[in-house]
DRENKE-268161 format. One record per residue (C-alpha): residue number from 1; x, y, z. Coordinates in Angstrom, 2 decimals. Example, Ala and Ser with C-alpha at 12.3 -4.5 7.8 and 13.67 -1.06 7.14 Angstrom:
# DRENKE-268161
SITE    n     east    north       up
SITE    1    12.30    -4.50     7.80
SITE    2    13.67    -1.06     7.14
//
This chain:
# DRENKE-268161
SITE    n     east    north       up
SITE    1    36.54   -25.14   -11.16
SITE    2    35.93   -22.12    -8.98
SITE    3    33.31   -22.67    -6.30
SITE    4    31.90   -19.76    -4.31
SITE    5    28.71   -18.47    -2.74
SITE    6    26.75   -15.37    -3.67
SITE    7    27.19   -12.81    -0.85
SITE    8    23.49   -11.84    -1.09
SITE    9    21.53   -15.12    -1.31
SITE   10    24.25   -17.73    -0.51
SITE   11    23.57   -19.58    -3.79
SITE   12    26.44   -22.01    -4.44
SITE   13    27.94   -21.13    -7.83
SITE   14    30.46   -23.08    -9.89
SITE   15    32.32   -21.11   -12.54
SITE   16    35.03   -21.98   -15.00
SITE   17    38.50   -20.66   -14.26
SITE   18    38.34   -18.47   -17.38
SITE   19    35.61   -16.43   -15.64
SITE   20    37.84   -15.55   -12.68
SITE   21    37.81   -11.85   -11.81
SITE   22    34.85   -10.98   -14.00
SITE   23    31.79    -9.20   -12.61
SITE   24    28.31   -10.39   -13.48
SITE   25    24.97   -11.15   -11.86
SITE   26    23.99   -14.04    -9.60
SITE   27    21.81   -16.50   -11.53
SITE   28    19.36   -16.70    -8.62
SITE   29    19.01   -13.24    -7.02
SITE   30    20.52   -11.11    -9.81
SITE   31    22.90    -9.38    -7.34
SITE   32    26.15    -8.10    -8.82
SITE   33    28.96   -10.52    -7.98
SITE   34    32.60   -10.94    -8.88
SITE   35    33.90   -14.41    -9.65
SITE   36    36.86   -14.85    -7.29
SITE   37    40.29   -15.78    -8.47
SITE   38    41.21   -19.45    -8.05
SITE   39    42.74   -20.26    -4.69
SITE   40    46.39   -21.21    -4.63
SITE   41    47.75   -23.85    -2.31
SITE   42    50.71   -21.64    -1.27
SITE   43    49.56   -18.04    -1.30
SITE   44    52.23   -15.60    -2.38
SITE   45    52.44   -12.10    -0.95
SITE   46    51.17    -9.39    -3.33
SITE   47    53.88    -7.74    -5.42
SITE   48    55.20    -4.41    -4.24
SITE   49    53.80    -1.42    -6.08
SITE   50    56.90     0.39    -7.29
SITE   51    54.93     3.02    -9.22
SITE   52    52.89     4.01    -6.20
SITE   53    53.10     7.77    -6.63
SITE   54    53.65     7.87   -10.38
SITE   55    50.88     9.19   -12.60
SITE   56    52.07     7.01   -15.48
SITE   57    51.50     3.85   -13.50
SITE   58    49.06     1.49   -15.15
SITE   59    45.70     1.35   -13.42
SITE   60    44.43    -2.09   -12.63
SITE   61    40.76    -2.51   -13.37
SITE   62    38.50    -5.45   -12.82
SITE   63    37.23    -6.90   -16.08
SITE   64    33.50    -6.21   -16.28
SITE   65    30.82    -8.23   -18.00
SITE   66    27.17    -7.18   -18.03
SITE   67    26.27   -10.09   -20.28
SITE   68    25.76   -13.43   -18.54
SITE   69    26.77   -15.26   -21.68
SITE   70    30.42   -14.28   -21.08
SITE   71    30.54   -16.18   -17.80
SITE   72    29.60   -19.83   -17.91
SITE   73    27.95   -20.99   -14.70
SITE   74    27.86   -24.77   -14.65
SITE   75    24.90   -25.10   -12.27
SITE   76    22.82   -22.41   -13.91
SITE   77    19.71   -23.94   -15.49
SITE   78    18.55   -21.09   -17.67
SITE   79    20.68   -17.98   -18.25
SITE   80    17.62   -16.04   -19.42
SITE   81    15.30   -17.09   -16.59
SITE   82    13.92   -13.60   -16.12
SITE   83    12.66   -13.60   -19.73
SITE   84    10.36   -16.56   -19.17
SITE   85     6.76   -15.63   -19.67
SITE   86     4.01   -16.60   -17.26
SITE   87     2.69   -18.98   -19.92
SITE   88     5.61   -21.41   -19.71
SITE   89     6.69   -20.76   -16.11
SITE   90     3.75   -22.59   -14.51
SITE   91     2.97   -25.12   -17.22
SITE   92     2.97   -28.17   -14.92
SITE   93     0.57   -26.55   -12.47
SITE   94    -1.73   -25.47   -15.28
SITE   95    -1.75   -29.03   -16.65
SITE   96    -2.54   -30.37   -13.18
SITE   97    -5.46   -27.95   -12.91
SITE   98    -6.73   -29.04   -16.32
SITE   99    -6.51   -32.71   -15.23
SITE  100    -8.69   -32.00   -12.19
SITE  101   -11.22   -30.23   -14.43
SITE  102   -11.26   -33.20   -16.82
SITE  103   -11.75   -35.66   -13.96
SITE  104   -14.63   -33.51   -12.68
SITE  105   -16.30   -33.62   -16.11
SITE  106   -15.92   -37.40   -16.39
SITE  107   -17.27   -37.84   -12.85
SITE  108   -20.29   -35.68   -13.64
SITE  109   -20.99   -37.57   -16.86
SITE  110   -20.56   -40.89   -15.04
SITE  111   -23.08   -39.86   -12.37
SITE  112   -25.67   -38.89   -15.02
SITE  113   -25.14   -42.16   -16.90
SITE  114   -25.44   -44.21   -13.68
SITE  115   -28.70   -42.49   -12.75
SITE  116   -30.16   -42.99   -16.24
SITE  117   -29.24   -46.70   -16.17
SITE  118   -30.83   -47.08   -12.74
SITE  119   -34.04   -45.40   -13.95
SITE  120   -34.19   -47.66   -17.00
SITE  121   -33.57   -50.77   -14.86
SITE  122   -36.25   -49.77   -12.35
SITE  123   -38.73   -49.18   -15.19
SITE  124   -38.27   -52.76   -16.34
SITE  125   -38.96   -54.10   -12.85
SITE  126   -42.56   -54.31   -11.59
SITE  127   -41.71   -54.58    -7.87
SITE  128   -42.71   -51.49    -5.79
SITE  129   -39.85   -52.01    -3.31
SITE  130   -37.38   -51.86    -6.19
SITE  131   -38.68   -48.43    -7.23
SITE  132   -38.08   -46.90    -3.77
SITE  133   -34.66   -48.57    -3.47
SITE  134   -33.66   -47.29    -6.90
SITE  135   -34.87   -43.78    -6.03
SITE  136   -32.87   -43.75    -2.79
SITE  137   -29.76   -45.13    -4.52
SITE  138   -30.15   -42.55    -7.29
SITE  139   -30.27   -39.71    -4.74
SITE  140   -27.16   -41.06    -3.01
SITE  141   -25.27   -41.38    -6.30
SITE  142   -26.37   -37.89    -7.34
SITE  143   -25.30   -36.24    -4.05
SITE  144   -22.00   -38.13    -3.95
SITE  145   -21.28   -37.23    -7.56
SITE  146   -22.09   -33.55    -7.05
SITE  147   -19.84   -33.44    -3.98
SITE  148   -17.00   -35.16    -5.87
SITE  149   -17.31   -32.79    -8.85
SITE  150   -17.32   -29.73    -6.56
SITE  151   -14.20   -30.93    -4.72
SITE  152   -12.32   -31.57    -7.97
SITE  153   -13.30   -28.19    -9.43
SITE  154   -12.31   -26.50    -6.16
SITE  155    -8.85   -28.09    -6.26
SITE  156    -8.45   -26.91    -9.85
SITE  157    -9.39   -23.35    -8.89
SITE  158    -7.07   -23.37    -5.85
SITE  159    -4.14   -24.35    -8.10
SITE  160    -4.98   -21.47   -10.47
SITE  161    -5.30   -19.13    -7.48
SITE  162    -1.81   -20.09    -6.28
SITE  163    -0.44   -19.37    -9.75
SITE  164    -2.05   -15.91    -9.71
SITE  165    -0.71   -15.18    -6.22
SITE  166     2.80   -16.23    -7.30
SITE  167     2.65   -14.04   -10.41
SITE  168     1.46   -11.01    -8.43
SITE  169     3.95   -11.33    -5.58
SITE  170     7.05   -12.27    -7.60
SITE  171     9.77    -9.66    -7.46
SITE  172    10.69    -8.47   -10.90
//
């Protein structure tokens, strides 16, 4: 295994030895990088260039690869990360936002049901003190329920706002 860091973003990259010397892009920052040659335990001096002035001397070029599929990065999660659409990139956050909206709906429905049950129960009772107590309890349940629903809907909207901010500020 060849282990090296990207010179731009310092992402630790593991590459197979077959990728040594090839040029590609960093999986994180997309900077052009060259996979280094494997390190030897006893480094040998470079061979002398006998054909230094000769025009027939073979030119040494670095193998180039513009396709990430040629180089296999072991710690790379998705080689085509830049092709992900916004629909699947923030799926977990969108689901969390939908959960908060669902909880808000159930809370609102629960508050309405509780108030209706209290009104029905107070109608069956003939005590005047019970009517005022039920009215006061109903107001408290209503205000608490409205506050709870507004908080849950606000959290849902804040999550969606963060997704929009991330989409608009992401470097492409």
